[in-house]
C-alpha positions in Angstrom: -115.9 -123.3 -33.0 -116.9 -122.3 -29.6 -115.3 -119.8 -27.4 -114.0 -122.5 -25.0 -112.4 -124.4 -27.9 -110.7 -121.3 -29.2 -109.5 -120.4 -25.8 -108.1 -124.0 -25.3 -106.4 -123.9 -28.7 -104.8 -120.5 -28.0 -103.6 -121.7 -24.6 -102.1 -124.9 -26.1 -100.4 -122.8 -28.8 -98.8 -120.4 -26.3 -97.8 -123.2 -23.9 -96.2 -125.1 -26.8 -94.3 -122.0 -27.8 -93.1 -121.4 -24.3 -92.0 -125.0 -23.9 -90.1 -124.7 -27.2 -88.2 -121.7 -25.8 -87.5 -123.4 -22.5 -86.4 -126.7 -24.0 -82.7 -127.4 -24.4 -82.1 -130.3 -26.8 -79.0 -131.3 -24.9 -80.9 -131.8 -21.7 -83.7 -133.7 -23.6 -81.0 -136.1 -25.1 -79.5 -136.7 -21.7 -82.9 -137.4 -20.2 -83.6 -139.9 -23.1 -80.3 -141.6 -22.5 -81.1 -141.9 -18.8 -84.4 -143.5 -19.6 -82.8 -146.0 -22.0 -80.3 -146.9 -19.4 -83.1 -147.5 -16.9 -84.9 -149.7 -19.6 -81.7 -151.7 -20.2 -81.3 -152.2 -16.4 -84.9 -153.5 -16.3 -84.3 -156.0 -19.1 -81.1 -157.2 -17.4 -83.0 -157.6 -14.2 -85.7 -159.6 -16.1 -83.0 -161.9 -17.5 -81.6 -162.5 -14.0 -85.1 -163.3 -12.7 -85.8 -165.8 -15.5 -82.4 -167.3 -15.0 -83.1 -167.7 -11.3 -86.5 -169.4 -12.0 -84.8 -171.7 -14.5 -82.2 -172.6 -11.9 -84.8 -173.3 -9.3 -86.6 -175.6 -11.7 -83.3 -177.4 -12.4 -82.9 -178.0 -8.6 -86.4 -179.4 -8.4 -85.9 -181.6 -11.4 -82.7 -182.9 -9.8 -84.5 -183.7 -6.6 -87.3 -185.5 -8.5 -84.8 -187.4 -10.5 -83.1 -188.6 -7.3 -86.5 -189.5 -5.9 -87.4 -191.4 -9.1 -84.1 -193.3 -9.0 -84.7 -194.2 -5.4 -88.2 -195.5 -6.1 -86.8 -197.6 -9.0 -84.2 -199.1 -6.7 -86.9 -199.8 -4.1 -89.1 -201.5 -6.7 -86.2 -203.7 -7.8 -85.4 -204.7 -4.2 -89.0 -205.5 -3.4 -89.4 -207.6 -6.6 -86.2 -209.5 -5.7 -87.6 -210.2 -2.3 -90.8 -211.5 -3.8 -92.9 -208.5 -2.8 -94.5 -207.7 -6.1 -97.2 -205.5 -4.5 -94.6 -203.3 -2.9 -92.7 -203.1 -6.1 -95.9 -202.1 -7.9 -96.5 -199.3 -5.3 -92.9 -198.0 -5.8 -93.3 -198.0 -9.5 -96.6 -196.2 -9.2 -95.0 -193.4 -7.1 -92.2 -193.3 -9.5 -94.6 -192.7 -12.4 -96.1 -189.7 -10.6 -92.6 -188.3 -10.0 -91.7 -188.8 -13.7 -94.9 -186.9 -14.6 -93.7 -184.0 -12.4 -90.3 -184.2 -14.0 -91.9 -184.0 -17.4 -93.9 -180.9 -16.4 -90.9 -179.3 -15.0 -88.9 -180.0 -18.1 -91.5 -178.3 -20.2 -91.4 -175.2 -17.9 -87.7 -175.3 -17.9 -87.6 -175.3 -21.7 -90.0 -172.4 -21.8 -88.0 -170.4 -19.3 -84.8 -171.2 -21.1 -86.3 -169.9 -24.3 -87.5 -166.7 -22.6 -84.1 -166.3 -21.0 -82.4 -166.5 -24.4 -84.8 -164.0 -25.9 -84.3 -161.6 -23.1 -80.6 -162.0 -23.2 -80.6 -161.3 -27.0 -82.9 -158.3 -26.4 -80.6 -157.0 -23.7 -77.6 -157.3 -26.0 -79.5 -155.5 -28.8 -80.7 -152.8 -26.4 -77.2 -152.3 -25.0 -75.9 -151.9 -28.5 -78.6 -149.4 -29.3 -78.0 -147.5 -26.1 -74.3 -147.2 -26.8 -75.0 -146.1 -30.4 -77.5 -143.5 -29.0 -74.9 -142.3 -26.5 -72.4 -141.7 -29.3 -75.0 -140.0 -31.4 -76.2 -138.0 -28.5 -72.7 -136.6 -27.7 -72.2 -135.8 -31.4 -75.5 -133.9 -31.6 -74.7 -132.1 -28.4 -71.3 -131.0 -29.6 -72.7 -129.9 -32.9 -75.5 -128.0 -31.2 -73.1 -126.3 -28.8 -70.9 -125.3 -31.7 -73.8 -124.0 -33.8 -75.2 -122.1 -30.8 -71.8 -120.5 -30.1 -71.4 -119.6 -33.8 -74.9 -118.1 -33.9 -74.2 -116.0 -30.8 -70.9 -114.8 -32.3 -72.7 -113.9 -35.5 -75.4 -112.1 -33.7 -72.8 -110.2 -31.6 -71.0 -109.1 -34.8 -74.2 -108.1 -36.6 -75.7 -106.5 -33.5 -79.0 -108.5 -33.7 -78.7 -110.2 -30.4 -80.8 -108.9 -27.5 -77.7 -107.7 -25.5 -76.1 -106.0 -28.5 -79.5 -104.7 -29.6 -79.8 -102.8 -26.2 -76.2 -101.5 -26.6 -76.9 -100.3 -30.2 -80.1 -98.6 -29.0 -78.2 -96.8 -26.2 -75.5 -95.7 -28.6 -78.1 -94.5 -31.1 -79.9 -92.5 -28.4 -76.6 -90.9 -27.3 -75.8 -90.0 -30.9 -79.2 -88.5 -31.4 -79.0 -86.4 -28.3 -75.5 -85.2 -29.1 -76.6 -84.2 -32.6 -79.6 -82.4 -31.2 -77.5 -80.5 -28.7 -75.0 -79.5 -31.3 -77.7 -78.3 -33.6 -79.3 -76.2 -30.8 -76.0 -74.7 -29.8 -75.3 -73.7 -33.4 -78.7 -72.2 -33.8 -78.3 -70.1 -30.6 -74.8 -68.8 -31.8 -76.3 -67.8 -35.1 -79.2 -66.0 -33.5 -76.8 -64.2 -31.1 -74.5 -63.2 -34.0 -77.4 -61.8 -36.0 -78.8 -59.9 -33.1 -82.1 -61.8 -33.0 -81.3 -62.8 -29.4 -79.8 -60.6 -26.7 -77.1 -61.8 -24.5 -78.3 -61.2 -20.9 -74.7 -61.2 -19.6 -73.6 -58.5 -22.1 -70.5 -60.4 -23.1 -71.7 -61.2 -26.5 -71.7 -58.7 -29.4 -73.1 -58.7 -32.9 -71.0 -59.2 -36.0 -70.8 -55.4 -36.8 -69.4 -54.5 -33.4 -66.9 -57.3 -33.6 -65.7 -56.2 -37.1 -65.3 -52.6 -35.9 -63.3 -53.8 -32.8 -61.1 -55.9 -35.0 -60.4 -52.9 -37.3 -59.5 -50.6 -34.4 -57.3 -53.2 -32.9 -55.5 -53.6 -36.2 -54.8 -49.8 -36.5 -53.4 -49.7 -33.0 -51.1 -52.6 -33.7 -49.8 -51.0 -36.9 -49.0 -47.7 -35.1 -47.2 -49.4 -32.2 -45.3 -51.5 -34.6 -44.1 -48.4 -36.5 -42.9 -46.8 -33.3 -41.0 -49.8 -32.3 -39.3 -49.9 -35.7 -38.2 -46.3 -35.3 -36.7 -46.9 -31.9 -34.8 -50.0 -33.0 -33.4 -48.2 -36.1 -31.7 -45.6 -33.8 -32.5 -43.0 -36.4 -34.2 -40.1 -35.0 -35.4 -39.3 -38.5 -38.0 -41.9 -38.6 -39.0 -40.9 -35.1 -39.0 -37.3 -36.1 -40.8 -38.2 -39.2 -43.3 -40.1 -37.1 -43.4 -37.3 -34.6 -43.6 -34.6 -37.3 -46.0 -36.6 -39.3 -49.1 -34.6 -39.6 -52.1 -36.1 -38.4 -54.7 -36.7 -41.0 -56.5 -33.3 -41.7 -53.5 -31.1 -40.5 -50.7 -29.4 -42.5 -47.0 -29.1 -41.6 -46.0 -25.9 -39.7 -44.6 -23.2 -42.0 -41.9 -22.1 -39.5 -40.6 -25.6 -39.3 -40.4 -25.8 -43.1 -38.7 -22.4 -43.3 -36.1 -23.3 -40.7 -35.2 -26.4 -42.4 -34.8 -24.6 -45.8 -32.4 -21.8 -44.5 -28.6 -22.4 -44.5 -26.8 -22.7 -41.2 -25.0 -19.4 -40.1 -21.2 -19.2 -40.4 -19.4 -19.6 -37.1 -17.0 -16.5 -36.1 -13.4 -17.0 -37.3 -10.9 -17.2 -34.4 -7.9 -14.9 -34.2 -4.7 -16.1 -36.0 -6.5 -18.6 -38.2 -6.3 -18.2 -42.0 -4.7 -14.7 -41.9 
């Protein structure tokens, strides 16, 4: 196979495929129906033409018959007047007219036969066109329903071109979101482990954060105990808190001794108990 033949075959294959994509069966059916209507109109016009020709022959035949009758009357009058020669001439002319009438009758029979055939063909063609129109509308409705059902199915399954683009856009957005989330998590882990430094100084490692949480907890406990002492109205807890030795220190001996000694007796007033 030569190069030109291969090129021509490839071109025809691609052109056929492009035409299949561009073809709409409904438009093709409508075009075929229009062509059939045009053909039916031509057949009807042909029937009318044949009928017109037949009618014209009938008019000519009527004229010739009138002429033949007239020549016959003339021949009879000439013969009654003793003019045999004139009667023979009239009969000779009548014979020619009868010959024309015979030829026209043959043509009239032929045209009448053609007219009947064309009329029958027009009726059959009209029946066929009407049947084709019904079938065409049925096929168009079925095709439209199948096309709509296919589009709905493609939309639900996401295999249509429009939904395919939407699905690809959603997939790209999800991939980018997942990538950003993974990158953010990795940076947080590196900052927490101290592998990366925070240039703003606001971020601390996990050890510093734990120590700060412990210190904050101790402060909260101390403040909470002081508030309980104040609310209880008892100075004892406050004093206990105030006198509570700090870790590493012992209580003052003088304070302990003062608390252990009994209170001195007050001086008895004059006149009492004597």
